[in-house]
N, C-alpha and C positions, 0 to 999 in steps of 0.2 A: 672470546665470544664476541667482543666489539670489533674486532678485525673482520669476522665473518660478516656481521650484521652492515660493517661499513664496506664490504667488498662487492655489493650489489648495486652499482650507481654509474653515471656516464663516464668517469674516468676509469672505472673498472671496466666497462665494456669495451672501450677504446684499448685497453691494454690487451684484453681477449682478442680484440681483432687483429692488434700489431702481431701477437704471438702465433695467432692462426696465420696471417700471411707469411710470416717468417717460415713456420713448417711448412706452408704450401710450396715455398721456394725451395726448400729443402728436398720435398718430395719430388718436384719437377727436375731439379738437377739429378736425383738419383735415378728418375725413369729414363732421363736422356742417356745416363752412363750404362744402364742396362740393356738399353735398345741398341747401343754402340757395341755392347759385349755379344748381344744375340746377332748382330749382323756379322762380328769377326768370327764367331764360333760356326755360323751359317757358311761362310767362305772358307773355313778350314774344312768342315765337313765334305763341301763340294770338292775341294782340292785332294782330299783322302781318297774320296769316291773315284776321281779321275786318274790317279796313280794306281790304284787297285785295278781300275778296268784295262789300264795299260801293261799290266806285268804278264808276263809269259806263264801261262797255266802250267807249264810244267816245272817252271821253278817255284816248286811247292813252299819252301821256307820264307822266301820273301813274299809271295801270294798271301801266305798265312799271317804274317807281319803285318801287311798292308791291309789286310781285312780287319785284323784288331786294331789298328789305328783308325780305320774308318768307323767302326763300331763305337770306339771309344769317344771320337768326335761326335757323331749322333747322338750318343748318350748325354755329352755336356751340353749340345745344342738343345735337346729336349728339357733338360732341368733349368737352363736360363730360360728358355721360353714360358716354362710353367711359373718360375720366379717372376718373369715380367708380367705374365697374365694376372697373377695374384695382386702384385703391386698396383696394376690398372685398375682392377676390380676395387680395390681400397679406395683408390682416388675417385672412383665414381659414386661413393656414399657421401651424401649431403653433410657439410660439417659446419658451414658459414651458416649464421642466422639470418633469417629474412627480416624484412623492416617490421612486420607483425610480431616477430619473435623477440625482437629487440625492444619494442614498445611494451611487451609483456615482461620482459625482463626488468625493464626500468619501473613499472608499475609494481612489480612484486618487490623490488627493493625498498620502495617507499612503504609498503605495508608489512614488510618482514619484521620488524620489531613488536608489532602488535600481535601478528600471528604468532610469534614466537611464546608469548605469554599466555596463549589460550590452554585453559586445563585440557581440551581435548588433543592437542598436540603432544603427543606421547615422546619418550626419550629415545625410541627408535627411530620416529620420524624426524627429531632434531638430528640424530646422528646421520640418517640419510641426507638430510639437507647439507650438512657440513661436507659430506663426502662429495657433494655435487660440485663444490667449488675448490676443496683444499686437498691437496694432494698428500702432503706429510707436514707435522710440525716438529721442529726440531727444538729442545730446550737445554739450556747451557747455564749452570749456576757460575756467575762470575765471581761474586762473595757470597757470604752467608745471607745477606739482606738484598741481593739483586740476582734476577734471573732474566737472560736474555732470551726471547721467543722468536724463532724464524719460522714464518709461515710460507711453505711453497705451494702456491696456487696451481691449479690444473692447467691454466695457460702458460706457466713458466716463470711467471711474475713471484718476486720475493718481497715480503714484508717482514719487517724487524721490529719488535716491541720490547720494552724494558719494564720489567714488572719488579716492585718492591713486597717481597711476601713477609707475613709476620713472624717474628723471631721470639724468642723466650723470654729476653731481658733486653734493656738499653745497651748492655755492655757488649751484645751480640752485634750490634751496628756497626758497620764499617767506619763511621765517623764518631762513634761515642766519645773518643778522648777529646776529639776537637769540639763537641758539642758541649761536653761539661766544662772544658776550659772557658769557652765563651759564656756559657751559662753564669760560671762563678764572676766573670769580668763584668757582667751586666748588672749582677747582684751587688757588687760592691758600689756599683754606681747609685744603688738606692731604688733601681727599677721594680716595680711589683711583678709577682709571678705571671699575671696575664699578659702584661706587655713583653716580658721576656718570652714567654711562648709564642707570642705572636712574630716577635723579632726571629726566633730561630726558626720558625716555619718559613719566614720570608727568604732567609739564608739558605733554605734547602734541607734543613733537619727535619727529622721525624721522630716518632715514637716507636716502641718495639711492636705496637699493635695497629697504629693507623699512620697515614701518610702525612701527618702533621703533629705539631708538639702540643699537647693539650696543657693547660696549668697544672694538672695534677702530677704529669711526669715532671715539670719543673721543681714542684714541692717534694717529689720523691728523691730526686738527686741531690 
């Protein structure tokens, strides 16, 4: 959720613009390739027509074959022209944001955390908001206590987050053995539980239920 709320800002708008420009360049290249294909097929259809018109009508087998080739060339030309027309029609649809739309986008980003917490914003509304920016989310459990989340945004950008979920016990933590050994080492030095908890937290350790080490966890271990 934090990734979504952080996904509406100047940097994200710039990323979306870069992705839009890249897609436009790809579309332009495809349009040029399809236009060249149409011209090639148009020439082939014209050539097939000339060959058919030059054949002796009395030579029926050759005339029939040339007529079939001409019809095939015309059919392929029509299909290519239709495909090019559809692509050009899609290209005419506005996709880039106007200056006013960009300002509205940034203004919404600043207010989104507050809007998100409003009671009148339903679960369906929140899902719709998420779908506006996020294409898909991929979860990968690296260890029992760490999950990597990849967020693929609509513009093609990818964000990666590391989440530390709750586990059932300290022994389920991937660094539990290391933490226990360090705890005993500090305890032998006469350091009190609260100070040990603070040191362990600063060294990157955590408890089974939260992202820091409380004194209670030190006492239990």
